[in-house]
ROSE-654376 format. One record per residue (C-alpha): chain; residue number from 1; residue in one letter; y, z negated, x. Coordinates in nm, 3 decimals. Each point is the difference from the previous one (the first is absolute). Example, Ala and Ser with C-alpha at 12.3 -4.5 7.8 and 13.67 -1.06 7.14 Angstrom:
<"A", 1, "A", <-0.450, -0.780, 1.230>>
<"A", 2, "S", <0.344, 0.066, 0.137>>
END
This chain:
<"A", 1, "M", <23.796, -13.754, 4.363>>
<"A", 2, "F", <0.250, 0.285, -0.019>>
<"A", 3, "D", <0.128, -0.051, 0.356>>
<"A", 4, "T", <-0.012, 0.381, 0.062>>
<"A", 5, "L", <0.165, 0.070, -0.341>>
<"A", 6, "T", <0.266, -0.265, 0.064>>
<"A", 7, "G", <0.063, 0.143, 0.346>>
<"A", 8, "S", <0.039, 0.354, -0.131>>
<"A", 9, "V", <0.232, -0.100, -0.286>>
<"A", 10, "S", <0.205, -0.222, 0.216>>
<"A", 11, "S", <0.045, 0.293, 0.245>>
<"A", 12, "V", <0.132, 0.215, -0.278>>
<"A", 13, "L", <0.236, -0.264, -0.127>>
<"A", 14, "S", <0.130, -0.077, 0.350>>
<"A", 15, "K", <0.145, 0.346, 0.018>>
<"A", 16, "I", <0.229, -0.061, -0.289>>
<"A", 17, "R", <0.082, -0.366, 0.049>>
<"A", 18, "G", <0.372, -0.056, 0.064>>
<"A", 19, "K", <0.108, 0.317, -0.172>>
<"A", 20, "K", <0.277, -0.044, -0.256>>
<"A", 21, "V", <-0.060, 0.346, -0.145>>
<"A", 22, "I", <-0.334, 0.174, -0.043>>
<"A", 23, "T", <-0.026, 0.361, -0.109>>
<"A", 24, "E", <-0.238, 0.128, -0.265>>
<"A", 25, "K", <-0.199, 0.179, 0.270>>
<"A", 26, "E", <-0.039, -0.318, 0.199>>
<"A", 27, "V", <-0.130, -0.175, -0.312>>
<"A", 28, "T", <-0.248, 0.273, -0.068>>
<"A", 29, "D", <-0.121, 0.037, 0.358>>
<"A", 30, "S", <-0.038, -0.382, 0.039>>
<"A", 31, "L", <-0.204, -0.022, -0.327>>
<"A", 32, "L", <-0.223, 0.283, 0.109>>
<"A", 33, "L", <-0.072, -0.177, 0.326>>
<"A", 34, "I", <-0.082, -0.322, -0.195>>
<"A", 35, "K", <-0.223, 0.205, -0.231>>
<"A", 36, "E", <-0.183, 0.136, 0.301>>
<"A", 37, "A", <-0.051, -0.355, 0.136>>
<"A", 38, "L", <-0.135, -0.112, -0.349>>
<"A", 39, "L", <-0.254, 0.288, -0.001>>
<"A", 40, "K", <-0.118, -0.080, 0.353>>
<"A", 41, "A", <-0.047, -0.363, -0.108>>
<"A", 42, "D", <-0.248, 0.122, -0.280>>
<"A", 43, "V", <0.247, -0.033, -0.287>>
<"A", 44, "S", <-0.105, 0.252, -0.274>>
<"A", 45, "Y", <0.190, 0.327, -0.012>>
<"A", 46, "D", <0.103, -0.055, -0.362>>
<"A", 47, "V", <0.145, -0.347, 0.086>>
<"A", 48, "A", <0.184, 0.138, 0.313>>
<"A", 49, "Q", <0.153, 0.280, -0.216>>
<"A", 50, "V", <0.112, -0.243, -0.271>>
<"A", 51, "F", <0.149, -0.221, 0.270>>
<"A", 52, "I", <0.218, 0.286, 0.146>>
<"A", 53, "E", <0.113, 0.113, -0.340>>
<"A", 54, "E", <0.095, -0.347, -0.119>>
<"A", 55, "A", <0.162, -0.106, 0.330>>
<"A", 56, "K", <0.210, 0.308, 0.011>>
<"A", 57, "K", <0.110, -0.058, -0.356>>
<"A", 58, "Y", <0.111, -0.355, 0.086>>
<"A", 59, "A", <0.160, 0.106, 0.333>>
<"A", 60, "L", <0.202, 0.296, -0.131>>
<"A", 61, "G", <0.052, -0.099, -0.361>>
<"A", 62, "Q", <0.146, -0.338, 0.039>>
<"A", 63, "E", <0.377, -0.067, 0.008>>
<"A", 64, "R", <0.152, -0.070, 0.340>>
<"A", 65, "I", <0.065, -0.366, 0.058>>
<"A", 66, "E", <0.306, -0.018, 0.216>>
<"A", 67, "T", <-0.088, -0.337, 0.160>>
<"A", 68, "V", <-0.346, 0.109, 0.105>>
<"A", 69, "N", <-0.073, 0.250, 0.280>>
<"A", 70, "A", <-0.189, 0.319, -0.088>>
<"A", 71, "D", <-0.292, -0.098, 0.225>>
<"A", 72, "E", <-0.048, -0.324, -0.180>>
<"A", 73, "Q", <0.013, 0.167, -0.338>>
<"A", 74, "F", <-0.263, 0.251, 0.112>>
<"A", 75, "I", <-0.227, -0.274, 0.137>>
<"A", 76, "A", <0.045, -0.186, -0.333>>
<"A", 77, "S", <-0.107, 0.316, -0.192>>
<"A", 78, "V", <-0.320, 0.036, 0.210>>
<"A", 79, "H", <-0.071, -0.368, -0.047>>
<"A", 80, "K", <0.052, 0.021, -0.379>>
<"A", 81, "T", <-0.230, 0.297, -0.024>>
<"A", 82, "L", <-0.279, -0.165, 0.191>>
<"A", 83, "V", <0.029, -0.311, -0.221>>
<"A", 84, "N", <-0.028, 0.214, -0.316>>
<"A", 85, "L", <-0.305, 0.185, 0.130>>
<"A", 86, "I", <-0.202, -0.293, 0.129>>
<"A", 87, "G", <0.151, -0.292, -0.191>>
<"A", 88, "S", <-0.086, -0.210, -0.295>>
<"A", 89, "E", <0.159, -0.304, -0.168>>
<"A", 90, "D", <-0.341, -0.149, -0.033>>
<"A", 91, "K", <-0.077, -0.252, 0.273>>
<"A", 92, "G", <-0.284, -0.236, 0.039>>
<"A", 93, "L", <-0.269, -0.062, -0.258>>
<"A", 94, "K", <0.047, 0.012, -0.376>>
<"A", 95, "L", <-0.105, -0.349, -0.110>>
<"A", 96, "E", <-0.022, -0.190, -0.318>>
<"A", 97, "P", <0.215, -0.315, -0.056>>
<"A", 98, "I", <-0.132, -0.281, 0.228>>
<"A", 99, "E", <-0.173, -0.182, -0.292>>
<"A", 100, "K", <-0.237, 0.302, -0.041>>
<"A", 101, "T", <-0.253, 0.147, 0.227>>
<"A", 102, "S", <0.080, 0.338, 0.163>>
<"A", 103, "V", <-0.280, 0.229, 0.115>>
<"A", 104, "V", <0.075, 0.243, 0.271>>
<"A", 105, "L", <-0.253, 0.266, 0.080>>
<"A", 106, "L", <-0.011, 0.156, 0.353>>
<"A", 107, "F", <-0.198, 0.332, 0.050>>
<"A", 108, "G", <-0.021, 0.278, 0.247>>
<"A", 109, "L", <-0.235, 0.173, 0.241>>
<"A", 110, "Q", <-0.222, -0.187, 0.242>>
<"A", 111, "G", <0.187, -0.084, 0.317>>
<"A", 112, "S", <0.341, 0.011, -0.165>>
<"A", 113, "G", <0.052, -0.366, 0.064>>
<"A", 114, "K", <-0.050, -0.148, -0.351>>
<"A", 115, "T", <-0.161, -0.330, 0.097>>
<"A", 116, "T", <0.269, -0.081, 0.266>>
<"A", 117, "S", <0.272, 0.113, -0.237>>
<"A", 118, "A", <-0.132, -0.231, -0.269>>
<"A", 119, "A", <0.032, -0.292, 0.240>>
<"A", 120, "K", <0.343, 0.116, 0.103>>
<"A", 121, "L", <0.112, 0.004, -0.372>>
<"A", 122, "A", <-0.155, -0.344, -0.056>>
<"A", 123, "R", <0.190, -0.137, 0.301>>
<"A", 124, "Y", <0.320, 0.162, -0.121>>
<"A", 125, "Y", <-0.024, -0.160, -0.342>>
<"A", 126, "K", <-0.163, -0.337, 0.074>>
<"A", 127, "S", <0.334, -0.176, 0.013>>
<"A", 128, "K", <0.085, 0.135, -0.348>>
<"A", 129, "R", <-0.343, 0.003, -0.171>>
<"A", 130, "R", <-0.335, -0.166, 0.011>>
<"A", 131, "V", <-0.214, 0.286, 0.136>>
<"A", 132, "M", <-0.365, 0.090, -0.025>>
<"A", 133, "L", <-0.153, 0.289, 0.193>>
<"A", 134, "V", <-0.302, 0.164, -0.172>>
<"A", 135, "G", <-0.249, 0.223, 0.186>>
<"A", 136, "L", <-0.163, 0.273, -0.196>>
<"A", 137, "D", <-0.147, 0.212, 0.274>>
<"A", 138, "V", <-0.361, -0.030, -0.111>>
<"A", 139, "H", <-0.112, 0.282, 0.234>>
<"A", 140, "R", <0.127, -0.184, 0.312>>
<"A", 141, "P", <-0.069, -0.378, -0.005>>
<"A", 142, "A", <0.170, -0.024, 0.345>>
<"A", 143, "A", <0.330, 0.108, -0.163>>
<"A", 144, "M", <-0.028, -0.286, -0.251>>
<"A", 145, "E", <-0.073, -0.249, 0.275>>
<"A", 146, "Q", <0.300, 0.139, 0.200>>
<"A", 147, "L", <0.211, -0.062, -0.310>>
<"A", 148, "R", <-0.116, -0.359, -0.026>>
<"A", 149, "V", <0.081, -0.069, 0.368>>
<"A", 150, "L", <0.347, 0.150, -0.037>>
<"A", 151, "A", <0.058, -0.212, -0.313>>
<"A", 152, "D", <-0.094, -0.311, 0.193>>
<"A", 153, "S", <0.219, 0.096, 0.288>>
<"A", 154, "I", <0.307, 0.027, -0.216>>
<"A", 155, "G", <-0.076, -0.291, -0.236>>
<"A", 156, "V", <-0.069, 0.163, -0.332>>
<"A", 157, "H", <-0.300, -0.002, -0.238>>
<"A", 158, "S", <-0.259, 0.263, 0.005>>
<"A", 159, "Y", <-0.297, 0.110, -0.218>>
<"A", 160, "I", <-0.295, 0.209, 0.118>>
<"A", 161, "D", <-0.347, 0.047, -0.132>>
<"A", 162, "T", <-0.235, 0.195, 0.230>>
<"A", 163, "K", <-0.300, -0.023, -0.238>>
<"A", 164, "E", <0.162, 0.167, -0.297>>
<"A", 165, "K", <-0.002, 0.384, 0.021>>
<"A", 166, "K", <0.232, 0.077, -0.285>>
<"A", 167, "A", <0.363, -0.022, 0.114>>
<"A", 168, "Y", <0.143, -0.051, -0.351>>
<"A", 169, "K", <-0.227, -0.303, -0.061>>
<"A", 170, "I", <0.120, -0.156, 0.322>>
<"A", 171, "L", <0.364, 0.040, -0.118>>
<"A", 172, "K", <-0.071, -0.159, -0.335>>
<"A", 173, "K", <-0.158, -0.310, 0.168>>
<"A", 174, "A", <0.289, -0.001, 0.260>>
<"A", 175, "L", <0.259, -0.024, -0.283>>
<"A", 176, "V", <-0.184, -0.306, -0.143>>
<"A", 177, "S", <0.014, -0.163, 0.346>>
<"A", 178, "A", <0.367, 0.097, 0.035>>
<"A", 179, "K", <0.075, -0.177, -0.319>>
<"A", 180, "K", <-0.179, -0.315, 0.121>>
<"A", 181, "E", <0.187, 0.006, 0.330>>
<"A", 182, "M", <0.327, 0.074, -0.189>>
<"A", 183, "C", <0.062, 0.318, 0.193>>
<"A", 184, "N", <0.262, 0.219, -0.161>>
<"A", 185, "L", <-0.026, 0.300, 0.239>>
<"A", 186, "V", <-0.341, 0.170, 0.048>>
<"A", 187, "I", <-0.005, 0.275, 0.263>>
<"A", 188, "V", <-0.321, 0.221, -0.032>>
<"A", 189, "D", <-0.134, 0.184, 0.297>>
<"A", 190, "T", <-0.225, 0.281, -0.121>>
<"A", 191, "A", <-0.257, 0.221, 0.177>>
<"A", 192, "G", <0.094, 0.317, 0.168>>
<"A", 193, "R", <-0.185, 0.317, 0.105>>
<"A", 194, "L", <0.041, 0.236, 0.289>>
<"A", 195, "E", <0.108, 0.257, -0.263>>
<"A", 196, "I", <0.080, -0.003, -0.361>>
<"A", 197, "D", <-0.301, 0.030, -0.226>>
<"A", 198, "D", <-0.085, -0.043, -0.369>>
<"A", 199, "E", <-0.193, -0.327, 0.059>>
<"A", 200, "M", <0.304, -0.165, 0.151>>
<"A", 201, "M", <0.235, 0.103, -0.282>>
<"A", 202, "L", <-0.254, -0.112, -0.256>>
<"A", 203, "E", <-0.027, -0.337, 0.154>>
<"A", 204, "L", <0.378, -0.035, 0.016>>
<"A", 205, "R", <0.030, 0.101, -0.370>>
<"A", 206, "R", <-0.256, -0.263, -0.094>>
<"A", 207, "I", <0.196, -0.269, 0.193>>
<"A", 208, "Q", <0.323, 0.111, -0.163>>
<"A", 209, "N", <-0.156, -0.017, -0.350>>
<"A", 210, "T", <-0.151, -0.346, 0.054>>
<"A", 211, "V", <0.329, -0.182, 0.044>>
<"A", 212, "K", <0.370, 0.068, -0.046>>
<"A", 213, "V", <0.136, 0.124, 0.334>>
<"A", 214, "H", <0.371, -0.059, 0.039>>
<"A", 215, "D", <0.057, 0.210, 0.323>>
<"A", 216, "K", <-0.219, 0.278, 0.142>>
<"A", 217, "I", <0.079, 0.050, 0.371>>
<"A", 218, "L", <-0.131, 0.291, 0.200>>
<"A", 219, "V", <-0.059, -0.092, 0.368>>
<"A", 220, "V", <0.028, 0.300, 0.218>>
<"A", 221, "D", <0.003, 0.067, 0.368>>
<"A", 222, "S", <0.342, 0.135, 0.114>>
<"A", 223, "T", <-0.161, 0.201, 0.276>>
<"A", 224, "I", <-0.224, 0.238, -0.209>>
<"A", 225, "G", <0.276, 0.262, -0.029>>
<"A", 226, "Q", <0.012, 0.250, -0.281>>
<"A", 227, "S", <-0.332, -0.113, -0.155>>
<"A", 228, "L", <0.187, -0.310, -0.106>>
<"A", 229, "F", <0.123, 0.205, -0.301>>
<"A", 230, "D", <-0.352, 0.097, -0.104>>
<"A", 231, "V", <-0.122, -0.357, 0.018>>
<"A", 232, "A", <0.289, -0.137, -0.203>>
<"A", 233, "S", <-0.033, 0.275, -0.264>>
<"A", 234, "S", <-0.378, -0.061, -0.041>>
<"A", 235, "F", <0.054, -0.379, -0.057>>
<"A", 236, "K", <0.297, 0.074, -0.223>>
<"A", 237, "N", <-0.198, 0.230, -0.227>>
<"A", 238, "A", <-0.299, -0.226, -0.011>>
<"A", 239, "I", <0.145, -0.349, -0.066>>
<"A", 240, "G", <0.377, 0.023, 0.050>>
<"A", 241, "I", <0.218, -0.137, 0.282>>
<"A", 242, "D", <0.275, -0.249, -0.053>>
<"A", 243, "G", <0.102, -0.021, 0.370>>
<"A", 244, "V", <-0.105, 0.071, 0.355>>
<"A", 245, "L", <-0.054, -0.213, 0.302>>
<"A", 246, "L", <0.021, 0.204, 0.329>>
<"A", 247, "T", <-0.197, -0.136, 0.286>>
<"A", 248, "K", <0.031, 0.071, 0.379>>
<"A", 249, "F", <0.371, 0.050, -0.023>>
<"A", 250, "D", <0.025, -0.118, 0.354>>
<"A", 251, "S", <-0.196, 0.292, 0.141>>
<"A", 252, "D", <0.142, 0.273, 0.220>>
<"A", 253, "V", <-0.106, 0.293, -0.225>>
<"A", 254, "K", <0.238, 0.237, -0.183>>
<"A", 255, "G", <-0.026, -0.171, -0.337>>
<"A", 256, "G", <0.218, 0.233, -0.186>>
<"A", 257, "A", <-0.238, 0.028, -0.287>>
<"A", 258, "A", <0.095, -0.354, -0.097>>
<"A", 259, "L", <0.355, 0.127, -0.055>>
<"A", 260, "S", <-0.131, 0.256, -0.243>>
<"A", 261, "L", <-0.219, -0.239, -0.204>>
<"A", 262, "K", <0.254, -0.098, -0.261>>
<"A", 263, "Y", <0.112, 0.357, -0.072>>
<"A", 264, "A", <-0.362, 0.146, 0.007>>
<"A", 265, "T", <-0.174, -0.267, -0.213>>
<"A", 266, "G", <0.266, -0.197, -0.178>>
<"A", 267, "S", <-0.148, -0.325, 0.142>>
<"A", 268, "D", <0.229, -0.254, 0.149>>
<"A", 269, "V", <-0.063, -0.141, 0.348>>
<"A", 270, "R", <0.015, -0.372, -0.053>>
<"A", 271, "F", <-0.118, -0.141, 0.338>>
<"A", 272, "I", <-0.059, 0.121, 0.359>>
<"A", 273, "G", <-0.245, -0.156, 0.242>>
<"A", 274, "T", <0.165, -0.027, 0.343>>
<"A", 275, "G", <-0.278, -0.145, 0.216>>
<"A", 276, "E", <-0.341, -0.161, 0.013>>
<"A", 277, "H", <0.096, -0.360, -0.087>>
<"A", 278, "T", <0.026, -0.145, -0.349>>
<"A", 279, "E", <0.381, -0.052, 0.042>>
<"A", 280, "D", <0.046, 0.369, 0.080>>
<"A", 281, "L", <0.106, 0.115, -0.348>>
<"A", 282, "D", <0.344, 0.102, -0.129>>
<"A", 283, "E", <0.126, 0.092, -0.338>>
<"A", 284, "F", <0.100, 0.370, 0.006>>
<"A", 285, "D", <0.377, 0.037, -0.013>>
<"A", 286, "A", <0.109, 0.369, -0.024>>
<"A", 287, "E", <0.360, -0.065, 0.123>>
<"A", 288, "R", <-0.106, -0.192, 0.304>>
<"A", 289, "F", <-0.279, 0.245, 0.066>>
<"A", 290, "A", <0.233, 0.299, -0.021>>
<"A", 291, "S", <0.243, -0.189, 0.241>>
<"A", 292, "R", <-0.277, -0.034, 0.254>>
<"A", 293, "I", <-0.085, 0.373, -0.015>>
<"A", 294, "L", <0.367, 0.072, 0.068>>
<"A", 295, "G", <-0.002, -0.229, 0.304>>
<"A", 296, "M", <0.216, -0.261, -0.172>>
<"A", 297, "G", <-0.257, -0.275, 0.054>>
<"A", 298, "D", <-0.093, -0.274, -0.249>>
<"A", 299, "I", <0.240, -0.294, 0.041>>
<"A", 300, "V", <-0.133, -0.159, -0.328>>
<"A", 301, "K", <-0.357, -0.021, 0.136>>
<"A", 302, "L", <0.124, -0.104, 0.349>>
<"A", 303, "V", <0.186, -0.302, -0.141>>
<"A", 304, "A", <-0.292, -0.090, -0.233>>
<"A", 305, "K", <-0.241, 0.009, 0.295>>
<"A", 306, "A", <0.239, -0.215, 0.198>>
<"A", 307, "Q", <0.015, -0.255, -0.289>>
<"A", 308, "E", <-0.376, -0.024, 0.015>>
<"A", 309, "A", <-0.011, -0.033, 0.376>>
<"A", 310, "I", <0.259, -0.278, 0.042>>
<"A", 311, "S", <0.153, -0.263, -0.236>>
<"A", 312, "Q", <0.362, -0.005, -0.096>>
<"A", 313, "K", <0.040, -0.334, 0.164>>
<"A", 314, "E", <-0.151, 0.120, 0.330>>
<"A", 315, "A", <0.221, 0.312, -0.009>>
<"A", 316, "E", <0.317, -0.200, -0.055>>
<"A", 317, "E", <-0.083, -0.249, 0.273>>
<"A", 318, "M", <-0.078, 0.281, 0.246>>
<"A", 319, "L", <0.324, 0.178, -0.086>>
<"A", 320, "Q", <0.200, -0.321, 0.056>>
<"A", 321, "K", <-0.170, -0.049, 0.337>>
<"A", 322, "V", <0.082, 0.355, 0.099>>
<"A", 323, "I", <0.369, -0.059, -0.080>>
<"A", 324, "E", <0.008, -0.327, 0.185>>
<"A", 325, "N", <-0.181, 0.161, 0.296>>
<"A", 326, "N", <-0.291, -0.236, -0.030>>
<"A", 327, "F", <-0.263, 0.276, -0.042>>
<"A", 328, "D", <-0.324, -0.108, 0.177>>
<"A", 329, "F", <-0.347, 0.130, 0.072>>
<"A", 330, "N", <-0.133, -0.173, -0.313>>
<"A", 331, "D", <0.243, 0.214, -0.207>>
<"A", 332, "F", <-0.107, 0.307, 0.191>>
<"A", 333, "L", <-0.365, -0.076, -0.083>>
<"A", 334, "L", <0.087, -0.047, -0.366>>
<"A", 335, "Q", <0.160, 0.349, 0.010>>
<"A", 336, "I", <-0.310, 0.144, 0.158>>
<"A", 337, "D", <-0.224, -0.158, -0.269>>
<"A", 338, "A", <0.227, 0.116, -0.280>>
<"A", 339, "S", <-0.011, 0.352, 0.143>>
<"A", 340, "N", <-0.376, -0.001, 0.005>>
<"A", 341, "K", <-0.011, -0.119, -0.364>>
<"A", 342, "M", <0.229, 0.291, -0.096>>
<"A", 343, "G", <-0.255, 0.245, 0.141>>
<"A", 344, "G", <0.130, 0.031, 0.356>>
<"A", 345, "I", <0.245, 0.243, 0.153>>
<"A", 346, "T", <-0.141, 0.312, -0.151>>
<"A", 347, "K", <0.025, -0.113, -0.359>>
<"A", 348, "I", <0.345, -0.166, 0.054>>
<"A", 349, "M", <0.133, 0.327, 0.151>>
<"A", 350, "D", <-0.146, 0.194, -0.294>>
<"A", 351, "M", <0.217, -0.201, -0.244>>
<"A", 352, "M", <0.314, 0.013, 0.207>>
<"A", 353, "P", <0.260, 0.265, -0.100>>
<"A", 354, "N", <0.104, 0.295, 0.227>>
<"A", 355, "M", <-0.282, -0.060, 0.254>>
<"A", 356, "P", <-0.090, 0.306, 0.199>>
<"A", 357, "S", <-0.338, 0.153, -0.108>>
<"A", 358, "N", <-0.104, 0.120, 0.347>>
<"A", 359, "I", <-0.033, -0.331, 0.174>>
<"A", 360, "D", <-0.288, -0.001, 0.250>>
<"A", 361, "K", <-0.288, -0.195, -0.149>>
<"A", 362, "S", <-0.123, -0.103, 0.348>>
<"A", 363, "L", <0.331, -0.186, 0.057>>
<"A", 364, "I", <-0.039, -0.193, -0.320>>
<"A", 365, "D", <-0.357, -0.085, 0.092>>
<"A", 366, "K", <0.119, -0.117, 0.335>>
<"A", 367, "Q", <0.265, -0.220, -0.165>>
<"A", 368, "E", <-0.257, -0.142, -0.237>>
<"A", 369, "R", <-0.219, -0.097, 0.296>>
<"A", 370, "Q", <0.299, -0.155, 0.181>>
<"A", 371, "I", <0.081, -0.208, -0.308>>
<"A", 372, "K", <-0.358, -0.144, 0.001>>
<"A", 373, "Q", <0.045, -0.093, 0.366>>
<"A", 374, "F", <0.334, -0.163, -0.077>>
<"A", 375, "K", <-0.166, -0.214, -0.265>>
<"A", 376, "A", <-0.275, -0.109, 0.238>>
<"A", 377, "I", <0.258, -0.087, 0.263>>
<"A", 378, "I", <0.210, -0.223, -0.228>>
<"A", 379, "Q", <-0.306, -0.170, -0.130>>
<"A", 380, "S", <-0.090, -0.090, 0.364>>
<"A", 381, "M", <0.331, -0.171, 0.051>>
<"A", 382, "T", <0.063, -0.376, -0.023>>
<"A", 383, "K", <0.219, -0.137, -0.278>>
<"A", 384, "K", <0.296, -0.037, 0.239>>
<"A", 385, "E", <-0.045, 0.350, 0.134>>
<"A", 386, "R", <0.002, 0.143, -0.347>>
<"A", 387, "L", <0.333, -0.171, -0.078>>
<"A", 388, "S", <0.150, 0.212, 0.286>>
<"A", 389, "L", <0.170, -0.308, 0.146>>
<"A", 390, "F", <-0.029, 0.121, 0.359>>
<"A", 391, "P", <-0.078, 0.320, 0.195>>
<"A", 392, "L", <-0.373, 0.052, 0.067>>
<"A", 393, "N", <-0.078, -0.023, 0.378>>
<"A", 394, "N", <-0.278, 0.197, 0.166>>
<"A", 395, "S", <-0.254, -0.294, -0.010>>
<"A", 396, "R", <0.049, -0.031, -0.374>>
<"A", 397, "K", <-0.022, 0.375, -0.050>>
<"A", 398, "M", <-0.328, 0.006, 0.198>>
<"A", 399, "R", <-0.147, -0.274, -0.210>>
<"A", 400, "I", <0.102, 0.173, -0.324>>
<"A", 401, "A", <-0.141, 0.338, 0.126>>
<"A", 402, "N", <-0.334, -0.161, 0.078>>
<"A", 403, "G", <-0.006, -0.168, -0.342>>
<"A", 404, "S", <0.092, 0.321, -0.194>>
<"A", 405, "G", <-0.201, 0.255, 0.193>>
<"A", 406, "T", <0.318, 0.183, 0.111>>
<"A", 407, "N", <0.193, 0.043, 0.320>>
<"A", 408, "M", <0.342, -0.081, 0.146>>
<"A", 409, "Y", <0.143, 0.338, -0.092>>
<"A", 410, "E", <-0.094, -0.040, -0.365>>
<"A", 411, "I", <0.148, -0.345, -0.007>>
<"A", 412, "N", <0.329, 0.130, 0.148>>
<"A", 413, "Q", <0.000, 0.277, -0.268>>
<"A", 414, "L", <-0.022, -0.265, -0.269>>
<"A", 415, "I", <0.286, -0.198, 0.153>>
<"A", 416, "K", <0.209, 0.317, 0.040>>
<"A", 417, "Q", <-0.059, 0.093, -0.371>>
<"A", 418, "F", <0.061, -0.359, -0.121>>
<"A", 419, "D", <0.335, -0.018, 0.189>>
<"A", 420, "M", <0.095, 0.342, -0.133>>
<"A", 421, "V", <-0.058, -0.117, -0.361>>
<"A", 422, "K", <0.178, -0.330, 0.062>>
<"A", 423, "N", <0.302, 0.169, 0.164>>
<"A", 424, "M", <0.017, 0.274, -0.261>>
<"A", 425, "L", <0.013, -0.248, -0.288>>
<"A", 426, "G", <0.152, -0.297, 0.172>>
<"A", 427, "S", <0.355, -0.016, -0.147>>
<"A", 428, "K", <0.181, 0.019, -0.327>>
<"A", 429, "N", <0.173, 0.318, 0.114>>
<"A", 430, "K", <-0.326, 0.163, 0.081>>
<"A", 431, "M", <-0.146, -0.112, -0.328>>
<"A", 432, "A", <0.299, 0.157, -0.182>>
<"A", 433, "N", <-0.055, 0.331, 0.177>>
<"A", 434, "L", <-0.374, -0.020, -0.084>>
<"A", 435, "M", <0.092, -0.059, -0.371>>
<"A", 436, "K", <0.227, 0.294, 0.001>>
<"A", 437, "N", <-0.289, 0.221, 0.123>>
<"A", 438, "M", <-0.239, -0.151, -0.248>>
<"A", 439, "E", <0.241, 0.065, -0.287>>
<"A", 440, "G", <-0.004, 0.363, 0.097>>
<"A", 441, "M", <-0.370, -0.006, -0.067>>
<"A", 442, "G", <0.048, -0.161, -0.337>>
<"A", 443, "L", <-0.089, -0.354, 0.100>>
<"A", 444, "S", <0.177, -0.318, -0.110>>
<"A", 445, "M", <0.042, -0.330, 0.180>>
<"A", 446, "D", <-0.283, -0.139, -0.211>>
<"A", 447, "D", <-0.220, 0.297, 0.105>>
<"A", 448, "L", <0.081, -0.072, 0.357>>
<"A", 449, "N", <-0.104, -0.363, -0.034>>
<"A", 450, "K", <-0.341, 0.126, -0.128>>
<"A", 451, "L", <-0.034, 0.260, 0.275>>
<"A", 452, "M", <0.092, -0.238, 0.280>>
END
């Protein structure tokens, strides 16, 4: 999301990068262009206006720091303003102490992604809490069954009752079950409607009055545009909102309404859904989010994804093999698998700082397909061939091609790319140069271990 906005903002900032002095007119003109980009991305006019006023105040009102260039100070001003507008210090769920049971209520319109979001939250917290998912969508038994299946797939408890037609009664029985199972986090998936109506709000109020709810989370589709405010306001007035979980944050729509949510409703964005799988959930971090809008990437998330994809021991062993020039096809395959676990080339590039926003998507798709071919080719090699102990002759290449469903050209492409990586990283001097470049991106040696 926000690819177009990021591209537009990055284009504005690129015109002032490298300048040691920026005039007041340049500041004003740049902010007007950024405001225009925000409006085109569906950010509300009021928020865009507040942005330009606040950013200008920071940019022109701050004292000049002699050791920092004017362009860097201006970008810092824009970043600070964005963080203040969209940010919140509240992250994650508000939970009771671990010895008590916390009840989290999810609500929103039908189709907003409540059931999947409930499972995502359960997966996110299962290492910290004993979680139970509770289905209260008495109008759609299939939704309750979907919740049970999701709970089983991620290894948490669930409670559904398709015979009972009163949602609040199901919740009361679910809490009894949670106590027996020693669950200390109950995540409740409620019914939605295609549009807000009195019956839905009455049902939610009954549920809320039945038990003590510790956190009320509105689940809302990021792609619905300006109507997002009306939806949030209706729920806020009816039962109150503690926080927001935004779904479909990986879509290609404008999405600027999400930037306006904090200002327009006073509700903090706590989580964002970034894909269809249960692991595709992130805590919302305003500073990192603002950095991505400004084209500064998200190194924190990049390193975190790398940690999930490859163990510290594997990373250290691979780095040592690179330095000793013993990098082989097994290591190359490990890198391919790690890249896939991190979401593939597109998501990795999205998290890298200073990446151009106008990269041809067809080229990325072509590269993704090539990586799949590379994996199939390596998996068709013998153990000795994978160790790269000798050059592959034509007869070996032909056998590997037949086994992997590829051709000689594609095998030669793999060898060429493998040799390029090996040569690029194959000495201490080259590693030192690489580290110098990585440091310029804000990465440490420990980070490089994880990203290798």
